[in-house]
HTML snippet that shows the backbone in 3Dmol.js (N, CA, C, O; Angstrom):
<script src="https://3Dmol.org/build/3Dmol-min.js"></script>
<div id="view" style="width:600px;height:400px;position:relative"></div>
<script>
const pdb = `
ATOM      1  N   MET A   1     -14.809 -30.301  15.089  1.00  0.00           N
ATOM      2  CA  MET A   1     -15.466 -29.697  13.947  1.00  0.00           C
ATOM      3  C   MET A   1     -15.425 -28.176  14.048  1.00  0.00           C
ATOM      4  O   MET A   1     -15.246 -27.495  13.038  1.00  0.00           O
ATOM      5  N   ASP A   2     -15.585 -27.647  15.235  1.00  0.00           N
ATOM      6  CA  ASP A   2     -15.522 -26.203  15.413  1.00  0.00           C
ATOM      7  C   ASP A   2     -14.137 -25.652  15.077  1.00  0.00           C
ATOM      8  O   ASP A   2     -14.013 -24.559  14.524  1.00  0.00           O
ATOM      9  N   MET A   3     -13.116 -26.403  15.409  1.00  0.00           N
ATOM     10  CA  MET A   3     -11.759 -25.952  15.118  1.00  0.00           C
ATOM     11  C   MET A   3     -11.550 -25.780  13.617  1.00  0.00           C
ATOM     12  O   MET A   3     -10.858 -24.856  13.190  1.00  0.00           O
ATOM     13  N   GLY A   4     -12.141 -26.660  12.816  1.00  0.00           N
ATOM     14  CA  GLY A   4     -12.020 -26.538  11.367  1.00  0.00           C
ATOM     15  C   GLY A   4     -12.636 -25.254  10.854  1.00  0.00           C
ATOM     16  O   GLY A   4     -12.077 -24.578   9.990  1.00  0.00           O
ATOM     17  N   ARG A   5     -13.789 -24.931  11.396  1.00  0.00           N
ATOM     18  CA  ARG A   5     -14.447 -23.688  11.000  1.00  0.00           C
ATOM     19  C   ARG A   5     -13.628 -22.477  11.420  1.00  0.00           C
ATOM     20  O   ARG A   5     -13.438 -21.540  10.645  1.00  0.00           O
ATOM     21  N   GLU A   6     -13.155 -22.510  12.640  1.00  0.00           N
ATOM     22  CA  GLU A   6     -12.380 -21.386  13.128  1.00  0.00           C
ATOM     23  C   GLU A   6     -11.129 -21.192  12.279  1.00  0.00           C
ATOM     24  O   GLU A   6     -10.777 -20.065  11.931  1.00  0.00           O
ATOM     25  N   SER A   7     -10.474 -22.271  11.954  1.00  0.00           N
ATOM     26  CA  SER A   7      -9.287 -22.198  11.116  1.00  0.00           C
ATOM     27  C   SER A   7      -9.640 -21.618   9.744  1.00  0.00           C
ATOM     28  O   SER A   7      -8.899 -20.800   9.198  1.00  0.00           O
ATOM     29  N   ARG A   8     -10.767 -22.046   9.199  1.00  0.00           N
ATOM     30  CA  ARG A   8     -11.199 -21.553   7.901  1.00  0.00           C
ATOM     31  C   ARG A   8     -11.512 -20.057   7.976  1.00  0.00           C
ATOM     32  O   ARG A   8     -11.176 -19.293   7.071  1.00  0.00           O
ATOM     33  N   TRP A   9     -12.153 -19.659   9.060  1.00  0.00           N
ATOM     34  CA  TRP A   9     -12.473 -18.244   9.233  1.00  0.00           C
ATOM     35  C   TRP A   9     -11.199 -17.415   9.336  1.00  0.00           C
ATOM     36  O   TRP A   9     -11.115 -16.320   8.780  1.00  0.00           O
ATOM     37  N   GLU A  10     -10.227 -17.933  10.036  1.00  0.00           N
ATOM     38  CA  GLU A  10      -8.955 -17.223  10.154  1.00  0.00           C
ATOM     39  C   GLU A  10      -8.266 -17.111   8.798  1.00  0.00           C
ATOM     40  O   GLU A  10      -7.685 -16.075   8.476  1.00  0.00           O
ATOM     41  N   LYS A  11      -8.333 -18.170   8.013  1.00  0.00           N
ATOM     42  CA  LYS A  11      -7.736 -18.125   6.665  1.00  0.00           C
ATOM     43  C   LYS A  11      -8.462 -17.110   5.793  1.00  0.00           C
ATOM     44  O   LYS A  11      -7.831 -16.350   5.058  1.00  0.00           O
ATOM     45  N   ASP A  12      -9.777 -17.101   5.875  1.00  0.00           N
ATOM     46  CA  ASP A  12     -10.553 -16.134   5.095  1.00  0.00           C
ATOM     47  C   ASP A  12     -10.249 -14.702   5.523  1.00  0.00           C
ATOM     48  O   ASP A  12     -10.111 -13.806   4.691  1.00  0.00           O
ATOM     49  N   ALA A  13     -10.146 -14.506   6.835  1.00  0.00           N
ATOM     50  CA  ALA A  13      -9.834 -13.165   7.340  1.00  0.00           C
ATOM     51  C   ALA A  13      -8.459 -12.718   6.857  1.00  0.00           C
ATOM     52  O   ALA A  13      -8.274 -11.558   6.486  1.00  0.00           O
ATOM     53  N   MET A  14      -7.505 -13.626   6.860  1.00  0.00           N
ATOM     54  CA  MET A  14      -6.162 -13.286   6.380  1.00  0.00           C
ATOM     55  C   MET A  14      -6.183 -12.964   4.885  1.00  0.00           C
ATOM     56  O   MET A  14      -5.506 -12.036   4.442  1.00  0.00           O
ATOM     57  N   SER A  15      -6.948 -13.718   4.116  1.00  0.00           N
ATOM     58  CA  SER A  15      -7.051 -13.443   2.676  1.00  0.00           C
ATOM     59  C   SER A  15      -7.648 -12.067   2.413  1.00  0.00           C
ATOM     60  O   SER A  15      -7.164 -11.322   1.560  1.00  0.00           O
ATOM     61  N   VAL A  16      -8.698 -11.740   3.149  1.00  0.00           N
ATOM     62  CA  VAL A  16      -9.331 -10.425   2.995  1.00  0.00           C
ATOM     63  C   VAL A  16      -8.356  -9.328   3.397  1.00  0.00           C
ATOM     64  O   VAL A  16      -8.265  -8.299   2.727  1.00  0.00           O
ATOM     65  N   GLU A  17      -7.632  -9.541   4.480  1.00  0.00           N
ATOM     66  CA  GLU A  17      -6.685  -8.528   4.953  1.00  0.00           C
ATOM     67  C   GLU A  17      -5.540  -8.323   3.961  1.00  0.00           C
ATOM     68  O   GLU A  17      -5.105  -7.192   3.746  1.00  0.00           O
ATOM     69  N   ILE A  18      -5.056  -9.397   3.361  1.00  0.00           N
ATOM     70  CA  ILE A  18      -4.000  -9.283   2.358  1.00  0.00           C
ATOM     71  C   ILE A  18      -4.498  -8.504   1.147  1.00  0.00           C
ATOM     72  O   ILE A  18      -3.806  -7.622   0.640  1.00  0.00           O
ATOM     73  N   ALA A  19      -5.706  -8.836   0.686  1.00  0.00           N
ATOM     74  CA  ALA A  19      -6.271  -8.115  -0.457  1.00  0.00           C
ATOM     75  C   ALA A  19      -6.457  -6.636  -0.124  1.00  0.00           C
ATOM     76  O   ALA A  19      -6.141  -5.771  -0.942  1.00  0.00           O
ATOM     77  N   PHE A  20      -6.965  -6.342   1.065  1.00  0.00           N
ATOM     78  CA  PHE A  20      -7.141  -4.955   1.495  1.00  0.00           C
ATOM     79  C   PHE A  20      -5.800  -4.226   1.530  1.00  0.00           C
ATOM     80  O   PHE A  20      -5.690  -3.092   1.065  1.00  0.00           O
ATOM     81  N   ALA A  21      -4.780  -4.885   2.084  1.00  0.00           N
ATOM     82  CA  ALA A  21      -3.456  -4.262   2.179  1.00  0.00           C
ATOM     83  C   ALA A  21      -2.890  -3.981   0.790  1.00  0.00           C
ATOM     84  O   ALA A  21      -2.327  -2.911   0.554  1.00  0.00           O
ATOM     85  N   LEU A  22      -3.033  -4.921  -0.117  1.00  0.00           N
ATOM     86  CA  LEU A  22      -2.504  -4.729  -1.475  1.00  0.00           C
ATOM     87  C   LEU A  22      -3.228  -3.606  -2.211  1.00  0.00           C
ATOM     88  O   LEU A  22      -2.595  -2.773  -2.859  1.00  0.00           O
ATOM     89  N   VAL A  23      -4.538  -3.586  -2.110  1.00  0.00           N
ATOM     90  CA  VAL A  23      -5.320  -2.561  -2.824  1.00  0.00           C
ATOM     91  C   VAL A  23      -5.032  -1.167  -2.265  1.00  0.00           C
ATOM     92  O   VAL A  23      -4.815  -0.225  -3.028  1.00  0.00           O
ATOM     93  N   THR A  24      -5.029  -1.036  -0.948  1.00  0.00           N
ATOM     94  CA  THR A  24      -4.779   0.287  -0.370  1.00  0.00           C
ATOM     95  C   THR A  24      -3.338   0.730  -0.591  1.00  0.00           C
ATOM     96  O   THR A  24      -3.077   1.919  -0.770  1.00  0.00           O
ATOM     97  N   ALA A  25      -2.400  -0.215  -0.580  1.00  0.00           N
ATOM     98  CA  ALA A  25      -1.004   0.142  -0.855  1.00  0.00           C
ATOM     99  C   ALA A  25      -0.848   0.624  -2.294  1.00  0.00           C
ATOM    100  O   ALA A  25      -0.161   1.613  -2.549  1.00  0.00           O
ATOM    101  N   ALA A  26      -1.478  -0.066  -3.222  1.00  0.00           N
ATOM    102  CA  ALA A  26      -1.398   0.348  -4.630  1.00  0.00           C
ATOM    103  C   ALA A  26      -2.058   1.705  -4.846  1.00  0.00           C
ATOM    104  O   ALA A  26      -1.543   2.538  -5.592  1.00  0.00           O
ATOM    105  N   ALA A  27      -3.196   1.927  -4.195  1.00  0.00           N
ATOM    106  CA  ALA A  27      -3.894   3.214  -4.341  1.00  0.00           C
ATOM    107  C   ALA A  27      -3.070   4.352  -3.755  1.00  0.00           C
ATOM    108  O   ALA A  27      -2.989   5.430  -4.345  1.00  0.00           O
ATOM    109  N   LEU A  28      -2.462   4.119  -2.606  1.00  0.00           N
ATOM    110  CA  LEU A  28      -1.643   5.151  -1.980  1.00  0.00           C
ATOM    111  C   LEU A  28      -0.395   5.445  -2.817  1.00  0.00           C
ATOM    112  O   LEU A  28      -0.012   6.604  -2.980  1.00  0.00           O
ATOM    113  N   ALA A  29       0.231   4.399  -3.342  1.00  0.00           N
ATOM    114  CA  ALA A  29       1.408   4.594  -4.192  1.00  0.00           C
ATOM    115  C   ALA A  29       1.036   5.370  -5.458  1.00  0.00           C
ATOM    116  O   ALA A  29       1.772   6.257  -5.892  1.00  0.00           O
ATOM    117  N   ALA A  30      -0.106   5.028  -6.041  1.00  0.00           N
ATOM    118  CA  ALA A  30      -0.561   5.741  -7.242  1.00  0.00           C
ATOM    119  C   ALA A  30      -0.864   7.207  -6.932  1.00  0.00           C
ATOM    120  O   ALA A  30      -0.572   8.087  -7.742  1.00  0.00           O
ATOM    121  N   ALA A  31      -1.442   7.468  -5.773  1.00  0.00           N
ATOM    122  CA  ALA A  31      -1.748   8.852  -5.394  1.00  0.00           C
ATOM    123  C   ALA A  31      -0.476   9.676  -5.219  1.00  0.00           C
ATOM    124  O   ALA A  31      -0.416  10.829  -5.646  1.00  0.00           O
ATOM    125  N   VAL A  32       0.534   9.089  -4.594  1.00  0.00           N
ATOM    126  CA  VAL A  32       1.801   9.801  -4.406  1.00  0.00           C
ATOM    127  C   VAL A  32       2.446  10.079  -5.763  1.00  0.00           C
ATOM    128  O   VAL A  32       2.946  11.179  -6.001  1.00  0.00           O
ATOM    129  N   PHE A  33       2.436   9.089  -6.646  1.00  0.00           N
ATOM    130  CA  PHE A  33       3.000   9.307  -7.981  1.00  0.00           C
ATOM    131  C   PHE A  33       2.188  10.345  -8.756  1.00  0.00           C
ATOM    132  O   PHE A  33       2.751  11.143  -9.505  1.00  0.00           O
ATOM    133  N   ALA A  34       0.868  10.335  -8.576  1.00  0.00           N
ATOM    134  CA  ALA A  34       0.018  11.304  -9.279  1.00  0.00           C
ATOM    135  C   ALA A  34       0.336  12.736  -8.847  1.00  0.00           C
ATOM    136  O   ALA A  34       0.281  13.660  -9.659  1.00  0.00           O
ATOM    137  N   VAL A  35       0.665  12.914  -7.577  1.00  0.00           N
ATOM    138  CA  VAL A  35       1.058  14.251  -7.109  1.00  0.00           C
ATOM    139  C   VAL A  35       2.328  14.704  -7.820  1.00  0.00           C
ATOM    140  O   VAL A  35       2.422  15.845  -8.272  1.00  0.00           O
ATOM    141  N   ALA A  36       3.306  13.801  -7.915  1.00  0.00           N
ATOM    142  CA  ALA A  36       4.555  14.148  -8.603  1.00  0.00           C
ATOM    143  C   ALA A  36       4.300  14.430 -10.077  1.00  0.00           C
ATOM    144  O   ALA A  36       4.865  15.366 -10.642  1.00  0.00           O
ATOM    145  N   LEU A  37       3.458  13.628 -10.692  1.00  0.00           N
ATOM    146  CA  LEU A  37       3.136  13.837 -12.112  1.00  0.00           C
ATOM    147  C   LEU A  37       2.410  15.163 -12.310  1.00  0.00           C
ATOM    148  O   LEU A  37       2.674  15.882 -13.274  1.00  0.00           O
ATOM    149  N   THR A  38       1.508  15.482 -11.411  1.00  0.00           N
ATOM    150  CA  THR A  38       0.792  16.751 -11.487  1.00  0.00           C
ATOM    151  C   THR A  38       1.750  17.932 -11.356  1.00  0.00           C
ATOM    152  O   THR A  38       1.607  18.936 -12.053  1.00  0.00           O
ATOM    153  N   LEU A  39       2.721  17.807 -10.464  1.00  0.00           N
ATOM    154  CA  LEU A  39       3.716  18.881 -10.324  1.00  0.00           C
ATOM    155  C   LEU A  39       4.481  19.110 -11.621  1.00  0.00           C
ATOM    156  O   LEU A  39       4.769  20.252 -11.979  1.00  0.00           O
ATOM    157  N   THR A  40       4.811  18.036 -12.321  1.00  0.00           N
ATOM    158  CA  THR A  40       5.549  18.202 -13.578  1.00  0.00           C
ATOM    159  C   THR A  40       4.676  18.826 -14.660  1.00  0.00           C
ATOM    160  O   THR A  40       5.176  19.519 -15.546  1.00  0.00           O
ATOM    161  N   LEU A  41       3.381  18.579 -14.586  1.00  0.00           N
ATOM    162  CA  LEU A  41       2.484  19.150 -15.591  1.00  0.00           C
ATOM    163  C   LEU A  41       2.114  20.601 -15.279  1.00  0.00           C
ATOM    164  O   LEU A  41       1.960  21.411 -16.193  1.00  0.00           O
ATOM    165  N   VAL A  42       1.971  20.932 -13.999  1.00  0.00           N
ATOM    166  CA  VAL A  42       1.574  22.288 -13.612  1.00  0.00           C
ATOM    167  C   VAL A  42       2.721  23.269 -13.813  1.00  0.00           C
ATOM    168  O   VAL A  42       2.537  24.347 -14.379  1.00  0.00           O
ATOM    169  N   PHE A  43       3.898  22.889 -13.347  1.00  0.00           N
ATOM    170  CA  PHE A  43       5.061  23.756 -13.499  1.00  0.00           C
ATOM    171  C   PHE A  43       5.792  23.366 -14.779  1.00  0.00           C
ATOM    172  O   PHE A  43       5.996  22.185 -15.059  1.00  0.00           O
ATOM    173  N   ASP A  44       6.174  24.354 -15.532  1.00  0.00           N
ATOM    174  CA  ASP A  44       6.859  24.091 -16.796  1.00  0.00           C
ATOM    175  C   ASP A  44       8.325  23.784 -16.504  1.00  0.00           C
ATOM    176  O   ASP A  44       9.179  24.670 -16.549  1.00  0.00           O
ATOM    177  N   LEU A  45       8.603  22.518 -16.205  1.00  0.00           N
ATOM    178  CA  LEU A  45       9.963  22.099 -15.860  1.00  0.00           C
ATOM    179  C   LEU A  45      10.713  21.638 -17.106  1.00  0.00           C
ATOM    180  O   LEU A  45      10.112  21.236 -18.102  1.00  0.00           O
ATOM    181  N   SER A  46      12.016  21.704 -17.025  1.00  0.00           N
ATOM    182  CA  SER A  46      12.820  21.168 -18.115  1.00  0.00           C
ATOM    183  C   SER A  46      12.658  19.649 -18.138  1.00  0.00           C
ATOM    184  O   SER A  46      12.149  19.053 -17.189  1.00  0.00           O
ATOM    185  N   ASP A  47      13.096  19.039 -19.225  1.00  0.00           N
ATOM    186  CA  ASP A  47      12.950  17.586 -19.349  1.00  0.00           C
ATOM    187  C   ASP A  47      13.690  16.842 -18.242  1.00  0.00           C
ATOM    188  O   ASP A  47      13.171  15.873 -17.688  1.00  0.00           O
ATOM    189  N   ALA A  48      14.894  17.292 -17.922  1.00  0.00           N
ATOM    190  CA  ALA A  48      15.680  16.620 -16.885  1.00  0.00           C
ATOM    191  C   ALA A  48      15.019  16.764 -15.516  1.00  0.00           C
ATOM    192  O   ALA A  48      14.952  15.800 -14.753  1.00  0.00           O
ATOM    193  N   ALA A  49      14.531  17.965 -15.204  1.00  0.00           N
ATOM    194  CA  ALA A  49      13.871  18.190 -13.914  1.00  0.00           C
ATOM    195  C   ALA A  49      12.562  17.408 -13.842  1.00  0.00           C
ATOM    196  O   ALA A  49      12.228  16.836 -12.805  1.00  0.00           O
ATOM    197  N   SER A  50      11.835  17.389 -14.942  1.00  0.00           N
ATOM    198  CA  SER A  50      10.580  16.648 -14.986  1.00  0.00           C
ATOM    199  C   SER A  50      10.821  15.153 -14.770  1.00  0.00           C
ATOM    200  O   SER A  50      10.089  14.494 -14.030  1.00  0.00           O
ATOM    201  N   LYS A  51      11.843  14.638 -15.418  1.00  0.00           N
ATOM    202  CA  LYS A  51      12.171  13.215 -15.256  1.00  0.00           C
ATOM    203  C   LYS A  51      12.599  12.932 -13.814  1.00  0.00           C
ATOM    204  O   LYS A  51      12.247  11.893 -13.255  1.00  0.00           O
ATOM    205  N   GLY A  52      13.347  13.843 -13.219  1.00  0.00           N
ATOM    206  CA  GLY A  52      13.778  13.674 -11.832  1.00  0.00           C
ATOM    207  C   GLY A  52      12.615  13.670 -10.859  1.00  0.00           C
ATOM    208  O   GLY A  52      12.580  12.866  -9.928  1.00  0.00           O
ATOM    209  N   VAL A  53      11.660  14.569 -11.073  1.00  0.00           N
ATOM    210  CA  VAL A  53      10.485  14.634 -10.202  1.00  0.00           C
ATOM    211  C   VAL A  53       9.637  13.374 -10.364  1.00  0.00           C
ATOM    212  O   VAL A  53       9.149  12.823  -9.377  1.00  0.00           O
ATOM    213  N   ARG A  54       9.463  12.921 -11.592  1.00  0.00           N
ATOM    214  CA  ARG A  54       8.691  11.688 -11.819  1.00  0.00           C
ATOM    215  C   ARG A  54       9.389  10.481 -11.208  1.00  0.00           C
ATOM    216  O   ARG A  54       8.732   9.618 -10.626  1.00  0.00           O
ATOM    217  N   THR A  55      10.707  10.408 -11.333  1.00  0.00           N
ATOM    218  CA  THR A  55      11.462   9.303 -10.725  1.00  0.00           C
ATOM    219  C   THR A  55      11.349   9.346  -9.208  1.00  0.00           C
ATOM    220  O   THR A  55      11.124   8.323  -8.562  1.00  0.00           O
ATOM    221  N   GLY A  56      11.506  10.539  -8.649  1.00  0.00           N
ATOM    222  CA  GLY A  56      11.338  10.693  -7.204  1.00  0.00           C
ATOM    223  C   GLY A  56       9.928  10.328  -6.759  1.00  0.00           C
ATOM    224  O   GLY A  56       9.748   9.716  -5.706  1.00  0.00           O
ATOM    225  N   GLY A  57       8.941  10.695  -7.544  1.00  0.00           N
ATOM    226  CA  GLY A  57       7.558  10.344  -7.228  1.00  0.00           C
ATOM    227  C   GLY A  57       7.322   8.845  -7.278  1.00  0.00           C
ATOM    228  O   GLY A  57       6.598   8.294  -6.448  1.00  0.00           O
ATOM    229  N   ALA A  58       7.935   8.188  -8.257  1.00  0.00           N
ATOM    230  CA  ALA A  58       7.801   6.734  -8.347  1.00  0.00           C
ATOM    231  C   ALA A  58       8.477   6.047  -7.167  1.00  0.00           C
ATOM    232  O   ALA A  58       7.935   5.096  -6.603  1.00  0.00           O
ATOM    233  N   LEU A  59       9.651   6.525  -6.796  1.00  0.00           N
ATOM    234  CA  LEU A  59      10.350   5.945  -5.645  1.00  0.00           C
ATOM    235  C   LEU A  59       9.587   6.206  -4.345  1.00  0.00           C
ATOM    236  O   LEU A  59       9.436   5.306  -3.519  1.00  0.00           O
ATOM    237  N   ALA A  60       9.113   7.426  -4.171  1.00  0.00           N
ATOM    238  CA  ALA A  60       8.347   7.747  -2.964  1.00  0.00           C
ATOM    239  C   ALA A  60       7.037   6.954  -2.935  1.00  0.00           C
ATOM    240  O   ALA A  60       6.628   6.463  -1.883  1.00  0.00           O
ATOM    241  N   GLY A  61       6.392   6.833  -4.074  1.00  0.00           N
ATOM    242  CA  GLY A  61       5.154   6.056  -4.147  1.00  0.00           C
ATOM    243  C   GLY A  61       5.394   4.593  -3.808  1.00  0.00           C
ATOM    244  O   GLY A  61       4.601   3.976  -3.095  1.00  0.00           O
ATOM    245  N   GLY A  62       6.476   4.045  -4.314  1.00  0.00           N
ATOM    246  CA  GLY A  62       6.802   2.661  -3.982  1.00  0.00           C
ATOM    247  C   GLY A  62       7.094   2.477  -2.508  1.00  0.00           C
ATOM    248  O   GLY A  62       6.657   1.502  -1.896  1.00  0.00           O
ATOM    249  N   ALA A  63       7.831   3.411  -1.942  1.00  0.00           N
ATOM    250  CA  ALA A  63       8.161   3.326  -0.513  1.00  0.00           C
ATOM    251  C   ALA A  63       6.907   3.458   0.348  1.00  0.00           C
ATOM    252  O   ALA A  63       6.739   2.725   1.322  1.00  0.00           O
ATOM    253  N   VAL A  64       6.034   4.389  -0.011  1.00  0.00           N
ATOM    254  CA  VAL A  64       4.798   4.576   0.754  1.00  0.00           C
ATOM    255  C   VAL A  64       3.891   3.348   0.599  1.00  0.00           C
ATOM    256  O   VAL A  64       3.228   2.944   1.555  1.00  0.00           O
ATOM    257  N   GLY A  65       3.860   2.765  -0.584  1.00  0.00           N
ATOM    258  CA  GLY A  65       3.057   1.566  -0.807  1.00  0.00           C
ATOM    259  C   GLY A  65       3.544   0.389   0.018  1.00  0.00           C
ATOM    260  O   GLY A  65       2.741  -0.330   0.612  1.00  0.00           O
ATOM    261  N   VAL A  66       4.844   0.190   0.058  1.00  0.00           N
ATOM    262  CA  VAL A  66       5.408  -0.900   0.866  1.00  0.00           C
ATOM    263  C   VAL A  66       5.154  -0.638   2.344  1.00  0.00           C
ATOM    264  O   VAL A  66       4.814  -1.557   3.089  1.00  0.00           O
ATOM    265  N   TRP A  67       5.318   0.616   2.774  1.00  0.00           N
ATOM    266  CA  TRP A  67       5.052   0.975   4.172  1.00  0.00           C
ATOM    267  C   TRP A  67       3.610   0.647   4.538  1.00  0.00           C
ATOM    268  O   TRP A  67       3.357   0.078   5.600  1.00  0.00           O
ATOM    269  N   ARG A  68       2.668   0.997   3.680  1.00  0.00           N
ATOM    270  CA  ARG A  68       1.250   0.725   3.947  1.00  0.00           C
ATOM    271  C   ARG A  68       0.986  -0.776   4.017  1.00  0.00           C
ATOM    272  O   ARG A  68       0.272  -1.241   4.906  1.00  0.00           O
ATOM    273  N   LEU A  69       1.551  -1.523   3.099  1.00  0.00           N
ATOM    274  CA  LEU A  69       1.365  -2.973   3.074  1.00  0.00           C
ATOM    275  C   LEU A  69       1.864  -3.603   4.365  1.00  0.00           C
ATOM    276  O   LEU A  69       1.155  -4.395   4.986  1.00  0.00           O
ATOM    277  N   VAL A  70       3.065  -3.260   4.768  1.00  0.00           N
ATOM    278  CA  VAL A  70       3.646  -3.824   5.985  1.00  0.00           C
ATOM    279  C   VAL A  70       2.852  -3.380   7.208  1.00  0.00           C
ATOM    280  O   VAL A  70       2.603  -4.184   8.106  1.00  0.00           O
ATOM    281  N   ARG A  71       2.461  -2.134   7.253  1.00  0.00           N
ATOM    282  CA  ARG A  71       1.725  -1.611   8.416  1.00  0.00           C
ATOM    283  C   ARG A  71       0.390  -2.318   8.601  1.00  0.00           C
ATOM    284  O   ARG A  71       0.047  -2.704   9.718  1.00  0.00           O
ATOM    285  N   VAL A  72      -0.369  -2.493   7.523  1.00  0.00           N
ATOM    286  CA  VAL A  72      -1.674  -3.144   7.616  1.00  0.00           C
ATOM    287  C   VAL A  72      -1.519  -4.597   8.043  1.00  0.00           C
ATOM    288  O   VAL A  72      -2.248  -5.068   8.916  1.00  0.00           O
ATOM    289  N   LEU A  73      -0.580  -5.307   7.436  1.00  0.00           N
ATOM    290  CA  LEU A  73      -0.414  -6.717   7.774  1.00  0.00           C
ATOM    291  C   LEU A  73       0.145  -6.897   9.176  1.00  0.00           C
ATOM    292  O   LEU A  73      -0.240  -7.836   9.874  1.00  0.00           O
ATOM    293  N   TYR A  74       1.035  -6.028   9.599  1.00  0.00           N
ATOM    294  CA  TYR A  74       1.578  -6.113  10.955  1.00  0.00           C
ATOM    295  C   TYR A  74       0.481  -5.841  11.985  1.00  0.00           C
ATOM    296  O   TYR A  74       0.364  -6.552  12.983  1.00  0.00           O
ATOM    297  N   ARG A  75      -0.313  -4.815  11.733  1.00  0.00           N
ATOM    298  CA  ARG A  75      -1.403  -4.485  12.649  1.00  0.00           C
ATOM    299  C   ARG A  75      -2.408  -5.643  12.744  1.00  0.00           C
ATOM    300  O   ARG A  75      -2.905  -5.954  13.827  1.00  0.00           O
ATOM    301  N   PHE A  76      -2.702  -6.276  11.600  1.00  0.00           N
ATOM    302  CA  PHE A  76      -3.609  -7.421  11.612  1.00  0.00           C
ATOM    303  C   PHE A  76      -3.022  -8.568  12.430  1.00  0.00           C
ATOM    304  O   PHE A  76      -3.740  -9.218  13.191  1.00  0.00           O
ATOM    305  N   ASP A  77      -1.738  -8.817  12.281  1.00  0.00           N
ATOM    306  CA  ASP A  77      -1.095  -9.899  13.025  1.00  0.00           C
ATOM    307  C   ASP A  77      -1.111  -9.622  14.522  1.00  0.00           C
ATOM    308  O   ASP A  77      -1.349 -10.531  15.317  1.00  0.00           O
ATOM    309  N   VAL A  78      -0.861  -8.386  14.912  1.00  0.00           N
ATOM    310  CA  VAL A  78      -0.884  -8.029  16.334  1.00  0.00           C
ATOM    311  C   VAL A  78      -2.281  -8.248  16.904  1.00  0.00           C
ATOM    312  O   VAL A  78      -2.430  -8.820  17.984  1.00  0.00           O
ATOM    313  N   GLU A  79      -3.300  -7.797  16.185  1.00  0.00           N
ATOM    314  CA  GLU A  79      -4.671  -7.981  16.648  1.00  0.00           C
ATOM    315  C   GLU A  79      -5.058  -9.457  16.691  1.00  0.00           C
ATOM    316  O   GLU A  79      -5.773  -9.883  17.599  1.00  0.00           O
ATOM    317  N   ARG A  80      -4.596 -10.232  15.727  1.00  0.00           N
ATOM    318  CA  ARG A  80      -4.910 -11.657  15.698  1.00  0.00           C
ATOM    319  C   ARG A  80      -4.284 -12.368  16.885  1.00  0.00           C
ATOM    320  O   ARG A  80      -4.906 -13.241  17.489  1.00  0.00           O
ATOM    321  N   ARG A  81      -3.056 -11.996  17.220  1.00  0.00           N
ATOM    322  CA  ARG A  81      -2.372 -12.619  18.358  1.00  0.00           C
ATOM    323  C   ARG A  81      -3.018 -12.235  19.685  1.00  0.00           C
ATOM    324  O   ARG A  81      -2.973 -13.006  20.644  1.00  0.00           O
ATOM    325  N   LYS A  82      -3.620 -11.046  19.745  1.00  0.00           N
ATOM    326  CA  LYS A  82      -4.334 -10.637  20.955  1.00  0.00           C
ATOM    327  C   LYS A  82      -5.652 -11.394  21.099  1.00  0.00           C
ATOM    328  O   LYS A  82      -6.215 -11.482  22.191  1.00  0.00           O
ATOM    329  N   GLY A  83      -6.130 -11.933  19.997  1.00  0.00           N
ATOM    330  CA  GLY A  83      -7.388 -12.674  20.035  1.00  0.00           C
ATOM    331  C   GLY A  83      -8.600 -11.855  19.629  1.00  0.00           C
ATOM    332  O   GLY A  83      -9.729 -12.248  19.922  1.00  0.00           O
ATOM    333  N   HIS A  84      -8.396 -10.735  18.966  1.00  0.00           N
ATOM    334  CA  HIS A  84      -9.525  -9.895  18.533  1.00  0.00           C
ATOM    335  C   HIS A  84     -10.009 -10.289  17.192  1.00  0.00           C
ATOM    336  O   HIS A  84     -10.951  -9.690  16.675  1.00  0.00           O
TER     337      HIS A  84
END
`;
const viewer = $3Dmol.createViewer("view");
viewer.addModel(pdb, "pdb");
viewer.setStyle({}, {cartoon: {color: "spectrum"}});
viewer.zoomTo();
viewer.render();
</script>
């Protein structure tokens, strides 16, 4: 009976960790894109340069978001395997 509870707790912990990873990854990606968007608004760039900066910001934001997602989940897995 204890094993069932422990398994359930582990599943719940994994669900919480996945949600945390997704939310923080999305927030970080949005922040990186917001910086790029702010740069295009602050500096009077041409349309082509503005589009390039926004595209670069979207790509960088996506990369940073994926990096955060993988990092959080990997760290959780390492800690889980250690028994913490």
